[in-house]
C-alpha positions in Angstrom: -13.0 17.5 8.5 -14.2 14.8 10.8 -12.3 15.3 14.2 -11.7 11.5 14.7 -9.9 11.1 11.4 -6.1 10.9 11.8 -3.9 13.9 10.6 -0.2 13.6 9.8 2.2 16.5 10.5 3.9 16.0 7.2 3.8 18.9 4.7 5.5 19.4 1.3 7.4 22.5 2.4 9.0 20.7 5.4 9.3 17.0 4.3 10.1 16.9 0.6 13.7 16.9 -0.5 14.3 17.3 -4.2 16.3 14.6 -5.9 19.5 15.5 -7.8 19.1 12.6 -10.1 16.4 13.8 -12.5 15.2 12.4 -15.8 15.4 14.4 -18.9 12.3 16.2 -20.2 11.8 13.8 -23.2 11.7 10.8 -20.8 9.3 12.6 -18.5 7.0 13.4 -21.4 7.1 9.8 -22.6 6.3 8.5 -19.2 3.3 10.8 -18.8 2.0 9.9 -22.3 2.3 6.2 -21.6 0.5 6.6 -18.3 -2.4 8.5 -19.8 -2.8 5.9 -22.5 -2.9 3.1 -19.8 -5.3 5.0 -17.6 -7.7 5.5 -20.6 -7.4 1.9 -21.5 -8.1 0.8 -18.0 -11.1 3.0 -17.8 -12.6 1.4 -20.9 -11.8 -2.0 -19.6 -13.4 -1.2 -16.2 -16.8 -0.8 -18.0 -16.8 -4.5 -18.7 -15.3 -5.9 -15.5 -18.8 -6.8 -14.2 -18.7 -9.9 -16.3 -15.6 -11.1 -14.5 -15.4 -12.9 -11.2 -13.6 -11.2 -8.3 -10.4 -13.3 -8.7 -10.2 -12.4 -12.4 -10.6 -8.7 -11.6 -7.9 -8.8 -9.0 -5.5 -10.5 -11.5 -6.3 -8.1 -14.3 -5.8 -5.1 -11.9 -2.4 -6.6 -10.8 -1.2 -6.7 -14.4 -2.5 -3.3 -15.2 -0.8 -1.8 -12.1 2.5 -3.3 -13.1 2.2 -1.7 -16.6 1.2 1.7 -15.1 4.1 1.6 -12.7 6.5 0.7 -15.5 5.1 3.6 -17.6 5.8 6.0 -14.7 9.3 4.7 -14.3 8.8 3.0 -11.0 10.5 -0.3 -10.1 9.5 -2.6 -7.3 11.8 -4.7 -5.2 10.1 -7.3 -3.0 12.1 -8.6 -0.1 11.5 -11.1 2.7 11.9 -9.2 6.0 12.1 -10.0 9.7 11.2 -8.0 12.7 11.5 -8.2 16.5 8.9 -6.8 18.8 11.5 -6.9 21.5 15.3 -7.1 21.4 18.1 -5.2 19.8 17.1 -5.4 16.1 16.0 -2.0 15.0 15.8 -2.3 11.3 16.7 -5.1 8.9 15.6 -7.3 6.1 16.9 -10.5 4.6 17.0 -10.2 0.8 15.1 -13.0 -0.9 17.5 -15.8 -1.9 16.3 -15.9 -5.4 15.9 -12.7 -7.6 14.6 -9.9 -5.4 13.8 -7.8 -8.3 11.0 -6.4 -10.3 11.6 -5.5 -13.9 9.0 -3.4 -15.5 6.8 -3.8 -12.6 6.7 -7.6 -12.6 7.6 -9.5 -9.4 9.8 -12.5 -9.4 11.6 -14.6 -6.9 9.1 -14.0 -4.1 6.3 -16.2 -3.0 4.2 -13.3 -1.9 1.5 -13.7 0.6 1.7 -16.9 2.5 -1.3 -19.0 1.7 -4.5 -19.1 3.6 -5.3 -19.8 7.3 -6.5 -23.1 8.7 -10.0 -21.6 8.4 -9.5 -21.1 4.7 -9.4 -17.3 5.0 -7.0 -15.2 2.9 -4.6 -12.8 4.7 -5.3 -9.2 5.7 -2.3 -7.3 4.3 -1.5 -4.0 6.1 1.2 -1.4 5.2 2.4 2.1 6.0 0.9 4.8 3.7 3.3 7.1 1.9 2.0 7.9 -1.6 -0.9 7.7 -4.1 1.4 5.0 -5.7 1.0 2.7 -2.7 -2.3 1.0 -3.9 -0.7 0.4 -7.4 2.5 -1.0 -5.8 0.5 -3.4 -3.5 -1.8 -4.5 -6.3 1.2 -5.2 -8.6 3.3 -7.0 -5.9 0.6 -8.9 -4.1 -2.7 -9.3 -6.0 -5.4 -8.3 -3.5 -8.6 -6.3 -3.0 -7.9 -2.8 -1.8 -9.7 -1.0 0.9 -10.3 2.6 -0.2 -12.2 5.6 1.3 -15.7 6.0 0.0 -15.1 9.4 -1.6 -12.8 7.7 -4.2 -15.9 6.3 -5.8 -17.0 9.8 -6.8 -13.6 10.8 -8.3 -13.6 11.0 -12.2 -11.8 8.1 -13.8 -10.1 6.9 -10.6 -13.5 6.0 -9.0 -14.3 3.8 -12.1 -10.9 2.2 -12.0 -11.2 1.4 -8.3 -14.7 0.0 -8.6 -13.7 -2.1 -11.6 -10.7 -3.5 -9.7 -13.0 -5.0 -7.0 -12.0 -2.5 -4.3 -13.9 -2.4 -1.0 -14.9 1.0 0.3 -15.2 2.5 3.7 -17.1 5.7 4.7 -14.7 7.4 7.1 -17.1 10.2 7.8 -19.7 7.9 9.4 -18.7 5.9 12.4 -22.0 4.0 12.1 -20.8 2.6 8.7 -17.7 1.1 10.2 -19.2 -2.3 11.2 -20.6 -2.7 7.6 -17.1 -2.1 6.1 -15.5 -4.5 8.6 -18.1 -7.2 7.7 -17.5 -6.7 4.0 -13.7 -7.2 4.6 -14.3 -10.3 6.7 -16.5 -11.8 4.0 -13.9 -11.1 1.3 -11.2 -12.7 3.5 -13.4 -15.7 4.2 -14.0 -16.2 0.5 -10.3 -16.5 0.0 -9.5 -13.0 -1.3 -6.6 -11.1 0.3 -7.5 -7.6 1.4 -5.1 -4.7 1.6 -5.5 -1.8 4.0 -3.5 1.2 5.2 -4.4 1.4 8.9 -2.7 4.8 9.5 -5.6 6.4 7.8 -3.5 9.0 6.1 -0.1 9.4 4.4 3.2 10.2 6.0 6.5 11.3 4.3 8.4 8.1 4.9 10.7 9.4 7.6 8.1 8.7 10.2 4.9 6.8 10.4 1.6 7.0 12.2 -0.2 4.7 14.6 -2.1 1.8 13.1 -5.9 2.2 13.8 -7.3 -1.0 15.2 -10.7 -1.1 13.5 -9.7 -2.9 10.2 -8.0 -5.6 12.2 -11.4 -6.8 13.6 -12.1 -8.2 10.1 -9.1 -10.5 10.4 -10.3 -11.7 13.8 -13.8 -12.2 12.6 -12.6 -14.2 9.6 -9.9 -16.0 11.5 -7.5 -14.7 8.9 -3.7 -14.2 9.2 -2.4 -10.6 9.2 0.7 -9.9 7.1 2.5 -6.6 7.7 4.3 -5.0 4.8 6.8 -2.1 4.9 7.0 0.4 1.9 10.1 2.5 1.3 10.7 4.7 -1.7 14.4 5.2 -2.6 16.2 7.0 -5.4 19.1 5.9 -7.7 21.5 6.4 -4.8 19.5 4.4 -2.4 18.5 7.5 -0.4 14.9 8.0 0.9 12.9 9.5 -2.0 10.5 11.9 -0.2 9.6 13.4 -3.5 7.4 10.4 -4.2 5.1 11.2 -1.2 1.7 12.7 -1.3 1.2 14.6 2.0 -0.4 17.6 3.6 -1.6 20.2 1.1 0.2 18.6 -1.8 -1.6 18.3 -5.1 -1.9 15.1 -7.1 -0.5 16.9 -10.2 2.5 18.1 -8.3 3.2 14.7 -6.9 2.9 13.0 -10.4 5.3 15.5 -11.8 7.9 14.7 -9.1 7.5 11.0 -9.7 8.1 11.1 -13.4 11.1 13.4 -12.8 13.0 10.8 -10.9 15.8 9.2 -13.0 15.1 6.0 -11.1 12.5 5.4 -8.4 12.4 2.1 -6.5 9.8 0.9 -4.1 11.2 -1.5 -1.5 8.3 -3.8 -0.5 9.4 -5.8 2.6 7.2 -8.7 3.5 7.2 -9.2 7.2 6.2 -12.3 9.2 2.5 -12.7 10.1 1.4 -11.4 13.5 -1.3 -12.8 15.8 -3.2 -11.6 18.8 -6.5 -12.1 20.5 -7.8 -8.6 20.2 -7.6 -5.9 17.5 -5.6 -3.3 19.6 -2.7 -5.6 20.3 -2.9 -7.0 16.7 -2.7 -3.4 15.4 0.3 -2.6 17.6 2.2 -5.7 16.6 1.7 -5.0 12.9 2.7 -1.4 13.4 5.8 -2.3 15.4 6.8 -4.8 12.8 6.5 -2.3 10.0 8.3 0.4 12.1 11.3 -2.0 12.5 11.9 -1.4 8.8 10.7 2.2 8.4 12.2 3.8 11.5 15.8 4.2 12.4 15.0 3.3 16.0 11.9 1.6 17.4 9.7 4.0 19.3 6.8 1.6 19.8 6.9 0.3 23.3 3.2 0.3 24.2 0.0 -0.6 22.3 -1.6 2.3 20.5 -4.9 3.5 21.8 -8.1 2.8 19.9 
């Protein structure tokens, strides 16, 4: 493993708490069957996405993501949040005045990402990383181009789906490739396509979160694009933190999928936080991290900018 890559302390044996509210086996089987059918359909469609423009591919990916989340039994609730980088507020959100809800993976009552900047650039969206579900949730809630690690391209089925969706790729094993990835992100933002990144660089269990790495924020500065932090929380039918939805440590994808479909009701709270601004990427990363932490953490621990 590359020594500069971030590593989270979260492990399945220490972080995952089984949910008591479990779906019956027939429902789990139905969910898995529906998901497999949608993945196969998406793979076939991905073969023909080269004839579509980027905007059309992003829209199709958004619809497909909503359908797949519905098949897996996952609901999304999008909320308008607020955060203070200083002061007494530790955690809070203001529910959207209209419907906050997503039924069957479709979002309503939320305006989503706020427009483009004065330069015409679309926003860079950044969020905490919890699960393999995160890219699907973000694509469904906020149509955007996802930033994925380069090795995803080589994964069977998933690589084809990612490429067909218009995802951007970053080679995390080669520092020399980082400027190229940042330039690609800046170009996409400048062309009016929102880009989604997970700056922690790895997944956490949801009780804690990692530091936001500054590199991806350079793309926003280069494109003069706004940065929109988003907080992701997975909760069960009782509103308790659903750590069973996470994908951390030495967990396997199969085990995580089995836990997800076993939930009687799994909800992803997507809290849209106010845009943040700064003149350099380190402070910009810290502001975005602190904003997300105001929702994720029980108490704010972020008092100084994170190191590069």
